[in-house]
C-alpha positions in Angstrom: 22.9 9.6 17.0 19.9 11.8 15.9 19.3 11.5 12.1 20.0 14.7 10.2 18.1 16.3 7.3 20.1 14.4 4.7 19.2 11.1 6.4 15.5 11.9 6.6 15.5 13.2 3.0 17.2 10.1 1.7 14.6 7.9 3.4 11.8 10.0 2.0 13.3 9.8 -1.4 13.5 6.0 -1.1 9.8 5.9 -0.4 9.1 8.3 -3.3 11.0 6.1 -5.7 8.9 3.1 -4.6 5.7 5.1 -5.1 5.0 4.9 -1.3 3.9 8.5 -1.0 2.0 8.0 2.3 5.2 6.8 4.0 7.2 9.6 2.4 4.7 12.2 3.7 5.0 10.7 7.2 8.7 11.2 7.1 8.2 14.7 5.9 5.7 15.4 8.7 8.2 14.0 11.2 10.8 16.4 9.9 8.3 19.3 10.2 7.7 18.4 13.8 11.4 18.9 14.5 11.2 22.6 13.6 14.1 23.8 11.4 14.9 20.4 9.9 12.8 20.9 6.7 14.6 22.9 3.9 14.1 23.5 0.2 15.8 20.2 -0.7 13.5 18.1 1.4 10.5 19.9 -0.1 11.9 19.3 -3.6 12.2 15.5 -2.9 8.5 15.2 -1.9 7.3 17.5 -4.7 9.2 15.4 -7.2 7.7 12.2 -5.7 4.2 13.5 -6.1 4.8 14.7 -9.6 6.2 11.3 -10.6 3.0 9.8 -9.3 1.0 12.4 -11.2 -0.4 13.8 -8.0 0.2 17.3 -9.1 -2.3 19.0 -6.8 -0.4 17.6 -3.8 2.9 18.8 -5.3 1.4 22.3 -6.0 0.3 22.6 -2.3 3.8 21.9 -1.1 5.2 24.4 -3.7 2.9 27.1 -2.3 3.8 26.1 1.2 7.4 26.7 0.4 6.6 30.2 -0.7 4.7 31.0 2.5 7.7 29.9 4.5 10.1 32.0 2.5 12.0 29.1 1.1 13.7 29.6 -2.2 12.0 27.8 -5.1 14.9 27.4 -7.4 14.8 26.4 -11.1 15.1 22.7 -10.3 11.9 22.7 -8.2 10.1 25.1 -10.6 11.0 22.8 -13.5 9.6 19.8 -11.6 6.3 21.5 -11.1 6.0 22.7 -14.7 6.9 19.2 -15.9 4.3 17.7 -13.5 1.5 19.8 -15.0 2.7 18.9 -18.5 2.6 15.2 -17.8 -1.0 15.3 -16.7 -2.0 17.5 -19.6 -2.7 20.6 -17.6 -0.9 22.9 -20.0 -2.6 26.1 -18.9 -1.3 25.5 -15.4 2.1 24.6 -16.7 2.3 27.9 -18.7 1.0 29.8 -15.7 3.7 28.4 -13.5 6.3 29.1 -16.2 5.4 32.8 -16.4 5.0 33.1 -12.6 8.6 32.2 -12.3 9.5 35.3 -14.3 7.3 37.7 -12.3 8.8 36.4 -9.1 12.3 37.1 -10.4 13.2 33.4 -11.1 14.4 33.4 -14.7 13.6 30.2 -16.7 16.7 28.4 -18.0 17.0 26.3 -21.2 15.8 23.2 -19.2 12.6 25.1 -18.1 11.9 26.0 -21.7 12.6 22.5 -22.9 10.2 21.0 -20.3 7.4 23.3 -21.4 8.2 22.9 -25.1 8.0 19.1 -24.7 4.7 19.4 -22.9 3.2 21.6 -25.5 4.4 19.3 -28.3 3.2 16.1 -26.7 -0.2 17.7 -25.9 -0.5 18.8 -29.6 -0.3 22.5 -29.0 2.2 23.0 -31.8 1.4 26.7 -32.4 2.2 27.6 -28.8 5.3 25.4 -29.0 6.5 27.3 -32.0 5.8 30.6 -30.2 7.8 29.4 -27.2 10.7 28.3 -29.5 10.8 31.7 -31.2 10.9 33.3 -27.7 14.0 31.1 -27.0 15.6 32.3 -30.2 14.7 35.9 -29.3 16.4 35.6 -25.9 19.4 34.0 -27.6 19.4 31.0 -25.3 21.7 28.2 -26.0 19.4 26.0 -28.0 20.9 22.5 -28.0 20.2 19.3 -29.9 17.8 18.2 -27.1 15.5 21.2 -27.8 15.6 20.6 -31.5 14.8 16.9 -31.0 11.7 17.9 -28.9 10.5 20.3 -31.7 11.1 17.7 -34.4 9.1 15.2 -32.5 6.3 17.7 -32.0 6.2 18.4 -35.7 6.0 14.7 -36.4 3.2 14.2 -33.9 1.3 17.0 -35.6 1.8 15.3 -39.0 4.1 18.0 -40.3 6.7 15.5 -41.6 8.1 17.8 -44.2 8.7 20.6 -41.7 10.3 18.1 -39.3 12.6 16.9 -42.1 13.6 20.4 -43.1 14.4 21.2 -39.4 16.4 18.0 -39.2 18.3 18.6 -42.4 19.1 22.2 -41.3 20.8 21.1 -38.0 24.3 21.1 -39.5 24.0 24.7 -40.5 23.4 25.5 -36.9 26.5 23.7 -35.9 24.6 20.8 -34.4 24.8 17.1 -35.1 21.8 14.7 -34.6 22.2 12.3 -31.7 20.5 8.9 -31.3 17.3 10.6 -29.9 17.1 13.0 -32.8 17.5 10.2 -35.3 14.9 8.0 -33.5 12.2 10.7 -33.5 12.8 11.5 -37.1 12.7 7.8 -38.1 9.4 7.6 -36.1 8.1 10.6 -38.0 9.0 9.1 -41.4 7.3 5.8 -40.4 4.2 7.7 -39.3 4.1 9.4 -42.7 4.4 6.0 -44.4 7.9 6.8 -45.6 9.4 3.5 -44.4 12.1 3.3 -47.1 13.4 6.7 -46.1 13.3 5.7 -42.5 15.5 2.6 -43.3 17.9 4.8 -45.2 18.2 7.1 -42.2 19.0 4.1 -40.0 21.9 3.3 -42.3 22.9 6.9 -42.5 23.1 7.3 -38.7 25.5 4.3 -38.4 27.6 5.7 -41.3 27.9 8.9 -39.4 29.1 7.2 -36.2 25.8 7.4 -34.3 24.9 3.9 -33.1 21.2 3.0 -33.1 19.7 2.2 -29.7 17.1 -0.4 -28.7 14.6 2.5 -29.0 15.7 3.2 -32.5 15.2 -0.4 -33.6 11.9 -0.8 -31.8 10.7 2.4 -33.4 11.4 1.5 -37.0 10.3 -2.2 -36.5 6.9 -0.9 -35.3 6.8 1.5 -38.2 7.4 -1.2 -40.7 4.9 -3.6 -39.2 2.3 -0.8 -39.0 2.9 -0.1 -42.7 2.5 -3.8 -43.6 6.2 -4.3 -44.3 6.5 -7.5 -42.2 9.4 -9.1 -44.0 11.5 -6.0 -43.8 10.6 -5.7 -40.1 11.9 -9.3 -39.5 15.2 -8.4 -41.1 15.6 -5.6 -38.6 14.6 -7.8 -35.8 17.5 -10.0 -36.7 19.8 -7.0 -36.7 18.4 -5.9 -33.4 19.0 -9.3 -31.8 22.5 -9.5 -33.2 23.3 -6.2 -31.5 22.0 -7.5 -28.1 18.8 -5.5 -28.1 15.3 -6.9 -27.6 11.7 -6.1 -28.5 9.9 -3.8 -26.1 6.3 -4.4 -25.0 4.7 -2.3 -27.7 6.7 -4.0 -30.5 5.9 -7.4 -29.0 2.2 -6.6 -29.0 2.4 -6.0 -32.8 4.4 -9.1 -33.4 1.9 -11.2 -31.4 -0.9 -9.8 -33.4 0.9 -10.9 -36.6 1.3 -14.4 -35.2 -2.4 -14.6 -34.3 -3.2 -13.7 -37.9 -0.7 -16.2 -39.3 1.1 -13.3 -41.1 4.5 -14.4 -40.0 6.6 -17.1 -41.6 6.9 -19.9 -39.0 10.5 -20.2 -39.9 11.0 -16.8 -38.3 9.6 -17.9 -34.9 13.0 -18.8 -33.4 14.2 -15.3 -34.3 11.2 -13.7 -32.7 11.7 -15.7 -29.5 15.3 -14.4 -29.4 14.0 -10.9 -29.3 11.9 -11.5 -26.2 
């Protein structure tokens, strides 16, 4: 039986997930050779694959080819392209793509705004991020906890810890509750600002409010404590992390290894550190 578009697209997606873009492109070209087999979905699969590999120019060429062929570039594909530009730091192109959506009649949704907002924050363009956020408010979009978490993280990256804390503390007045991601980014911000005691208090607070810390939360605060020369307190949290079934990630382990090399860790704690591997 002749494979259909779903079969080919699934094969192409498998190659994309493995980073084998040359093979994925060959499948796509085979589909093109069969005439009407290529649709917006198959374009989206390959565009997403290229974006994940940070080959944004290849993705952009496919995106433009869709337009030439009259295929609908829905919000999902537009979001992938905007996110792709953000991930390689090409924020001008990301913003251009964002506004081109609107001129072509494709209205950005909350996800589109969140993608661009995250890119602006991570590329340290906070003033533009705040402007975009105000635009979201002006359009009365449904700004959820994910969007606020992105903005809080952006404020922390920019060193505006007080502003991040104020935004975090005002969430309840907006009818929102911080989730594990929100707590983790705020804890990271406090650690970046040297406010490690407050970060530890927030770790306790989130559990008291029924929000269980994740492995990311523990790794974040442990790195923060080590970076602020609070080694003994970090070891206490490593024990907690291990007891909860979590382990140290690569970044945390690098800091711990550095401490071991400098003989700044009590040898009695070595079994505990090994458990966290």
